[in-house]
C-alpha positions as CSV (number, residue, x, y, z in Angstrom):
1,F,5.5,10.0,23.0
2,A,8.2,12.4,22.3
3,F,9.3,10.6,19.0
4,S,5.7,11.0,17.6
5,Q,5.4,14.5,18.5
6,K,8.6,15.5,16.3
7,Q,8.7,17.4,13.8
8,W,10.6,15.7,11.1
9,T,13.5,18.1,9.4
10,L,13.9,17.1,5.2
11,K,16.9,15.8,5.5
12,E,16.1,13.5,9.1
13,A,13.4,12.6,6.4
14,V,15.3,11.8,3.5
15,D,17.8,9.7,5.8
16,Q,14.8,7.6,7.4
17,A,13.7,7.1,3.7
18,L,16.8,5.8,2.7
19,E,17.1,3.5,5.9
20,K,14.1,1.5,5.7
21,N,13.3,1.9,2.0
22,I,12.4,-1.9,0.8
23,S,14.2,-1.3,-2.8
24,I,17.0,0.6,-1.0
25,R,17.7,-2.8,1.6
26,Q,17.4,-5.0,-1.1
27,N,20.0,-3.6,-3.2
28,R,22.1,-3.3,-0.2
29,L,22.3,-6.7,0.4
30,S,23.5,-7.1,-3.7
31,V,26.1,-5.0,-2.5
32,E,27.2,-7.6,-0.1
33,L,26.4,-10.5,-2.3
34,S,28.8,-9.1,-5.0
35,I,31.2,-8.6,-2.6
36,K,31.2,-12.5,-1.7
37,D,31.5,-12.8,-5.5
38,V,35.2,-11.4,-5.4
39,A,35.6,-13.5,-2.2
40,I,34.4,-16.4,-4.8
41,S,36.6,-15.7,-7.7
42,K,39.6,-15.0,-6.1
43,G,39.7,-18.6,-4.1
44,N,39.8,-19.5,-7.7
45,F,43.5,-19.1,-7.6
46,L,43.8,-21.3,-4.2
47,P,44.0,-25.0,-4.7
48,N,40.9,-27.4,-3.9
49,V,42.5,-29.9,-1.0
50,N,40.1,-33.0,0.2
51,G,40.3,-35.7,2.5
52,S,38.4,-38.9,2.5
53,S,38.9,-41.8,4.4
54,S,36.7,-45.3,3.0
55,A,36.8,-48.8,5.0
56,N,35.5,-52.1,3.4
57,F,34.3,-55.1,5.4
58,N,34.3,-58.1,3.1
59,S,32.7,-61.7,4.2
60,G,33.2,-64.5,1.4
61,L,34.6,-67.7,0.6
62,S,38.7,-67.9,-0.3
63,P,41.1,-70.6,-0.4
64,D,43.0,-71.9,2.5
65,E,46.9,-72.8,2.5
66,N,45.2,-76.0,1.1
67,G,43.3,-74.9,-1.2
68,I,39.9,-75.4,0.7
69,L,37.3,-72.7,0.3
70,R,36.8,-71.4,3.4
71,N,34.4,-68.6,4.5
72,T,37.0,-65.6,5.2
73,N,35.9,-61.7,6.9
74,N,38.5,-59.0,6.6
75,L,38.4,-55.1,7.1
76,N,40.3,-52.9,4.5
77,T,40.6,-49.0,5.6
78,S,42.0,-46.3,3.8
79,F,43.0,-42.6,4.5
80,N,43.8,-40.0,1.2
81,L,44.7,-36.4,1.1
82,G,44.7,-34.8,-2.3
83,G,43.9,-31.6,-4.5
84,G,44.5,-29.7,-7.4
85,G,44.5,-26.5,-8.6
86,N,45.6,-24.0,-12.1
87,I,48.8,-23.5,-13.0
88,F,47.5,-21.5,-16.4
89,N,43.8,-21.1,-17.8
90,G,44.2,-18.4,-20.5
91,Y,44.0,-15.8,-17.3
92,R,40.2,-16.6,-17.2
93,N,40.6,-16.3,-13.5
94,L,42.4,-13.5,-13.1
95,N,39.9,-11.7,-15.9
96,S,37.1,-13.4,-13.9
97,Y,38.5,-11.4,-10.5
98,K,38.7,-8.5,-12.2
99,R,34.8,-8.7,-13.4
100,A,33.6,-9.9,-10.0
101,Q,35.0,-6.5,-9.0
102,L,33.3,-4.3,-11.2
103,G,30.6,-6.1,-10.0
104,V,30.5,-4.4,-6.8
105,E,31.4,-0.7,-8.2
106,S,28.1,-1.6,-10.4
107,S,26.1,-2.7,-7.4
108,K,26.8,-0.2,-5.9
109,Y,25.9,3.1,-8.5
110,N,22.4,0.7,-8.7
111,L,22.2,1.7,-5.0
112,E,22.9,5.1,-5.7
113,V,20.7,5.5,-8.3
114,I,17.8,4.4,-6.7
115,E,18.9,6.3,-3.0
116,N,18.4,9.2,-5.9
117,D,14.9,8.1,-6.7
118,I,13.5,8.1,-3.0
119,S,15.8,11.5,-2.2
120,L,14.2,13.4,-4.7
121,F,10.1,11.5,-4.5
122,V,11.1,12.7,-0.5
123,V,11.8,16.4,-1.6
124,N,8.5,16.6,-3.4
125,G,6.5,14.9,-0.6
126,Y,7.8,17.4,1.6
127,L,7.0,20.2,-0.4
128,N,3.7,19.1,-0.6
129,V,3.1,19.1,2.9
130,L,4.5,22.4,2.7
131,F,2.1,23.7,0.1
132,A,-0.8,22.1,1.2
133,K,-0.1,24.0,4.8
134,E,0.0,27.3,3.0
135,N,-3.6,27.0,1.3
136,L,-4.9,25.8,4.5
137,E,-3.5,29.2,6.2
138,V,-4.9,31.0,3.3
139,A,-8.5,29.4,3.5
140,K,-8.5,30.1,7.3
141,V,-7.7,33.6,6.7
142,Q,-10.6,33.9,4.1
143,Y,-13.2,32.2,6.4
144,D,-12.4,34.4,8.9
145,I,-13.0,37.3,7.0
146,S,-16.5,35.5,6.1
147,K,-17.5,35.6,9.6
148,K,-16.4,39.3,10.0
149,Q,-18.6,40.0,7.2
150,V,-21.5,38.0,8.3
151,E,-21.2,40.1,11.4
152,A,-21.3,43.1,9.4
153,A,-24.2,42.0,7.0
154,D,-26.2,41.0,10.4
155,A,-25.6,44.4,11.9
156,R,-27.1,46.3,8.8
157,F,-30.1,44.0,8.8
158,K,-31.1,44.9,12.1
159,A,-30.6,47.6,11.0
160,G,-32.7,48.0,7.6
161,A,-29.8,49.1,5.6
162,V,-29.4,45.6,3.2
163,A,-31.8,43.4,2.6
164,K,-32.3,39.5,4.3
165,N,-31.0,38.1,0.8
166,D,-27.9,40.2,1.7
167,L,-27.0,38.2,5.1
168,L,-28.0,35.0,3.7
169,N,-25.4,35.2,0.9
170,A,-22.9,36.1,3.2
171,K,-24.0,33.0,5.4
172,S,-23.4,31.1,2.2
173,T,-20.0,32.3,1.8
174,V,-18.9,31.5,5.1
175,A,-20.6,28.0,4.4
176,N,-18.5,27.6,1.8
177,D,-15.4,29.0,3.1
178,L,-15.5,26.4,6.1
179,Q,-15.9,23.8,3.7
180,N,-12.6,25.2,2.2
181,V,-11.3,24.5,5.5
182,I,-12.5,21.1,6.0
183,T,-10.8,20.1,1.6
184,Q,-7.8,21.8,3.0
185,E,-7.3,20.3,5.8
186,N,-7.9,17.0,4.1
187,A,-5.2,17.8,1.4
188,L,-3.0,18.5,4.6
189,N,-3.7,14.9,6.3
190,I,-3.5,13.3,2.6
191,A,0.0,15.0,1.7
192,L,1.4,13.8,5.5
193,L,0.4,10.3,5.0
194,N,2.0,10.0,2.1
195,L,5.3,11.3,3.0
196,A,5.1,9.7,6.7
197,Q,4.4,6.2,4.5
198,T,7.6,7.1,1.9
199,I,9.4,7.1,5.0
200,Q,7.7,4.5,7.1
201,V,6.9,6.3,10.1
202,P,3.3,6.2,11.8
203,I,1.5,8.8,11.1
204,A,-0.2,9.2,14.2
205,N,1.2,13.2,15.0
206,F,3.5,13.0,12.2
207,D,4.2,16.6,11.2
208,V,7.0,18.5,9.2
209,A,9.4,21.3,10.7
210,P,8.4,24.4,8.1
211,I,11.1,25.6,6.1
212,E,11.5,29.2,4.9
213,I,10.6,29.1,0.9
214,D,12.3,32.6,-0.6
215,T,10.9,34.1,-3.0
216,P,11.5,32.9,-5.8
217,S,14.1,34.7,-7.4
218,A,14.0,35.5,-11.2
219,D,17.8,34.8,-12.0
220,L,17.8,30.8,-13.2
221,L,20.5,29.2,-11.0
222,Y,22.4,27.7,-14.7
223,N,22.2,30.1,-17.9
224,D,21.5,27.4,-20.0
225,S,20.4,23.2,-19.8
226,N,24.3,22.7,-21.2
227,I,26.2,23.2,-18.1
228,V,23.6,21.2,-16.0
229,F,24.1,18.6,-18.4
230,D,28.1,18.7,-18.7
231,K,27.7,18.4,-14.8
232,A,25.8,15.0,-14.7
233,L,27.9,13.5,-16.8
234,I,30.1,13.5,-14.0
235,N,28.1,12.7,-10.8
236,R,25.7,10.7,-12.1
237,P,25.8,7.1,-10.9
238,E,23.4,5.9,-14.3
239,I,26.5,7.0,-16.5
240,E,29.0,5.5,-14.6
241,R,27.2,2.0,-14.3
242,A,26.8,2.2,-17.6
243,K,30.8,2.0,-18.2
244,L,31.5,0.2,-16.0
245,N,29.2,-2.5,-18.3
246,I,31.4,-1.8,-21.2
247,E,34.7,-2.6,-19.1
248,S,32.9,-6.0,-18.0
249,S,31.9,-6.8,-20.9
250,E,35.5,-6.3,-22.3
251,L,36.5,-8.8,-19.6
252,D,33.9,-11.2,-20.8
253,I,36.0,-11.3,-24.5
254,K,39.0,-11.8,-22.8
255,I,37.5,-14.5,-20.4
256,A,35.8,-16.0,-23.5
257,K,39.4,-16.4,-25.6
258,G,40.9,-16.9,-22.8
259,A,39.2,-20.4,-23.8
260,Y,41.6,-20.6,-27.1
261,L,45.2,-21.4,-24.9
262,P,46.4,-24.2,-23.1
263,T,45.6,-25.2,-19.7
264,L,48.2,-26.6,-17.3
265,S,47.0,-27.7,-14.3
266,Y,48.6,-29.7,-11.3
267,N,47.8,-32.2,-8.8
268,F,49.2,-33.9,-5.7
269,G,48.1,-36.8,-3.6
270,I,49.2,-38.6,-0.3
271,G,47.5,-42.0,1.3
272,T,47.6,-44.7,3.8
273,S,45.5,-48.1,4.4
274,F,45.1,-50.7,7.0
275,F,44.0,-54.5,6.2
276,Y,42.8,-56.8,8.9
277,Q,42.6,-60.3,8.5
278,F,39.9,-61.9,11.1
279,N,40.5,-65.8,10.0
280,N,41.8,-68.3,7.9
281,L,45.2,-66.3,8.3
282,L,48.2,-69.1,6.9
283,P,50.4,-70.5,9.6
284,G,53.3,-67.8,11.1
285,Q,51.1,-65.3,9.2
286,T,49.9,-62.6,12.0
287,N,48.0,-58.9,11.2
288,K,50.0,-56.1,11.7
289,D,50.1,-53.5,14.1
290,F,47.5,-50.5,12.8
291,S,50.4,-47.6,13.1
292,D,52.9,-50.1,11.5
293,Q,50.8,-50.7,8.8
294,I,49.9,-46.9,8.3
295,V,53.4,-46.3,7.8
296,D,54.8,-49.1,5.8
297,R,51.8,-48.1,3.2
298,F,52.2,-44.6,3.1
299,Q,52.1,-43.1,-0.5
300,Y,52.4,-40.1,-2.0
301,G,52.5,-38.6,-5.5
302,A,52.6,-35.1,-7.9
303,G,51.4,-34.7,-11.4
304,L,51.0,-31.8,-14.1
305,S,48.5,-32.3,-16.7
306,L,48.9,-29.8,-20.2
307,N,45.6,-29.3,-22.1
308,I,45.8,-27.8,-25.2
309,P,42.5,-26.9,-27.2
310,I,42.1,-28.2,-30.9
311,F,38.6,-28.3,-31.8
312,N,35.5,-27.8,-29.6
313,R,33.0,-27.7,-32.0
314,N,33.0,-24.0,-32.4
315,Q,31.9,-23.6,-29.1
316,T,34.9,-21.0,-27.8
317,K,34.5,-19.2,-31.9
318,N,30.3,-18.6,-31.1
319,N,30.8,-17.4,-27.1
320,V,33.8,-14.9,-28.1
321,D,31.2,-13.4,-30.8
322,K,28.6,-13.4,-28.3
323,S,30.7,-11.5,-25.7
324,I,31.5,-9.0,-28.8
325,I,28.4,-8.2,-29.2
326,N,27.3,-8.2,-25.5
327,K,30.0,-5.4,-25.6
328,Q,28.5,-3.2,-28.8
329,V,24.6,-3.4,-26.2
330,S,26.8,-2.0,-23.7
331,Q,27.9,0.8,-25.9
332,I,24.4,1.3,-27.4
333,A,22.8,1.3,-23.6
334,L,26.2,4.0,-22.8
335,E,25.0,6.4,-25.7
336,N,21.0,5.7,-24.6
337,E,21.9,6.3,-20.8
338,R,23.2,10.1,-22.6
339,I,20.6,10.8,-24.6
340,Q,17.7,9.7,-22.3
341,L,20.0,12.2,-19.3
342,K,19.8,14.9,-21.7
343,Q,16.4,15.3,-22.7
344,T,15.4,14.9,-19.2
345,I,17.4,17.6,-18.3
346,E,16.3,19.9,-21.3
347,Q,13.3,19.0,-20.0
348,A,13.9,20.0,-16.5
349,F,15.5,23.0,-17.7
350,L,12.6,24.5,-19.9
351,D,9.5,23.4,-16.9
352,V,12.0,25.4,-14.7
353,K,11.7,28.6,-17.5
354,A,7.9,27.8,-17.9
355,A,7.3,27.3,-13.9
356,L,9.3,31.2,-13.0
357,K,7.1,32.5,-15.8
358,S,3.6,31.4,-14.6
359,Y,4.9,32.6,-10.9
360,E,5.6,36.2,-12.2
361,A,2.9,36.2,-14.0
362,A,0.7,34.6,-10.5
363,K,2.7,37.3,-8.6
364,I,1.4,40.4,-10.8
365,S,-2.2,39.0,-11.1
366,L,-2.1,39.2,-6.7
367,E,-0.9,42.1,-6.8
368,A,-3.5,43.2,-9.0
369,Q,-6.3,41.0,-7.2
370,E,-5.1,42.6,-4.1
371,E,-5.7,46.2,-4.7
372,A,-8.9,45.4,-6.3
373,F,-10.1,43.7,-3.0
374,K,-9.0,46.9,-0.5
375,N,-11.0,49.0,-3.5
376,A,-14.6,46.5,-3.3
377,E,-14.0,46.2,0.6
378,E,-14.1,50.3,1.0
379,S,-17.2,50.4,-1.8
380,F,-18.1,47.5,0.1
381,N,-18.3,48.8,3.6
382,Y,-20.0,52.5,2.2
383,G,-22.7,50.6,0.9
384,A,-21.5,51.0,-2.7
385,M,-21.5,47.7,-4.0
386,T,-23.5,44.4,-3.1
387,L,-22.5,41.1,-1.5
388,F,-22.6,39.3,-4.4
389,D,-20.1,42.2,-6.6
390,F,-18.0,42.1,-3.0
391,D,-17.8,38.0,-2.9
392,L,-16.9,37.6,-6.7
393,I,-14.4,40.1,-6.5
394,R,-13.0,38.1,-3.0
395,N,-13.4,35.0,-4.7
396,R,-10.9,36.2,-7.9
397,L,-8.5,37.1,-4.3
398,V,-8.1,33.9,-2.9
399,S,-7.9,31.7,-6.2
400,A,-5.0,34.1,-7.2
401,E,-3.5,33.2,-3.8
402,S,-3.9,29.8,-4.4
403,T,-2.6,30.0,-7.6
404,L,0.5,32.5,-6.5
405,I,1.4,29.3,-4.1
406,R,1.3,26.6,-6.5
407,A,3.5,28.2,-8.8
408,K,5.7,28.8,-5.9
409,Y,6.1,25.2,-4.8
410,D,6.0,24.2,-8.3
411,Y,9.3,26.6,-9.2
412,V,11.2,25.5,-6.2
413,F,10.9,21.8,-6.5
414,K,11.6,22.1,-10.4
415,T,14.4,24.1,-9.4
416,K,15.2,21.6,-7.1
417,V,15.4,18.6,-9.5
418,L,17.8,20.9,-11.6
419,E,20.2,21.1,-9.0
420,F,19.7,17.6,-8.2
421,Y,20.7,16.8,-11.8
422,A,23.8,19.2,-11.8
423,G,24.8,17.0,-8.3
424,D,23.8,20.3,-6.1
425,L,21.3,19.2,-4.2
426,V,21.5,19.5,-0.4
427,F,19.2,18.6,2.3
428,D,19.8,20.7,5.2
């Protein structure tokens, strides 16, 4: 119960999303898989060692001491231990190990990209909830004002100061304002549902902690988009991932070229066997004991193998050419990442500037509408203005208040986006 009643802070919401998101969990497993690839590539430096054993029972005709064919049964058992490994294979094992290590770093950058996207998505959802809450508060205030106007209109109607139509118009306004309250409540519920689903918590009694959204400053955080872009080139995981792909493709070239070089490998083995004949032994012949045969039949050996490539149907040359092309692809991908990042930041910077102008215009409009509303309220109270004309002015005030709230949160979020690319976004 205490958990369901909790108000989630922005940092808690982001942390929860990073823990529960399916894509993030999958990419964490991808990191673990890439770590295992490193262990596998490291194992290529070690020898292969295998043990084997076989037992064969033979039964059939074989000549005895007199040359007569008789049915003979015997058992032959062997025990072997052998292995081998590479001494030199064109540095392919070494370069494969380095490439696997780069794969771990690349997987981590993939994870960081998704974590950043999810974090920004949570920030947007959180601000949407706060935006919906402010809209709801404005709607409730207007509804309270409308109810008071109905009471005033009813008193005037009973006193004969206004016509019945004015009273009916006031009641209609109350109904419309109540409907707007319900609409804003529904918008808030949808915003809460979207955020709860994003961070994967139950929607029942879900709520967020309030954040004090300061009045946006007319001073931008950054003078121009190039400042943000320079910082993004250092901290954005997309750029670092693209750089790693180039390094990995360079190692692929070295691995492919390694097939031009000779390979030197070694092998070793030890073994022994045991033979037992069940019948048709020659006169004076007996089966030696198991332990004696194991010692007497013991064998061991070791060897080296040198393989010099001469011609392999141009397969090595084509593989090297493919690796070089793949490196060029990675280089273009890095260039593309930089271009896209610059374009995104430039657009985000323009969005912030436009959102600030919209906010400033909305603030001026609200100030004017508030002054107009005060004058209209005073005229209405003195009977110098009809309820219809008063409602028109009040509706313009409500619209100006909603526009300012929307402009404020739009500016705040777009500022957060710019901070996100600059690496300055914090969730505390």
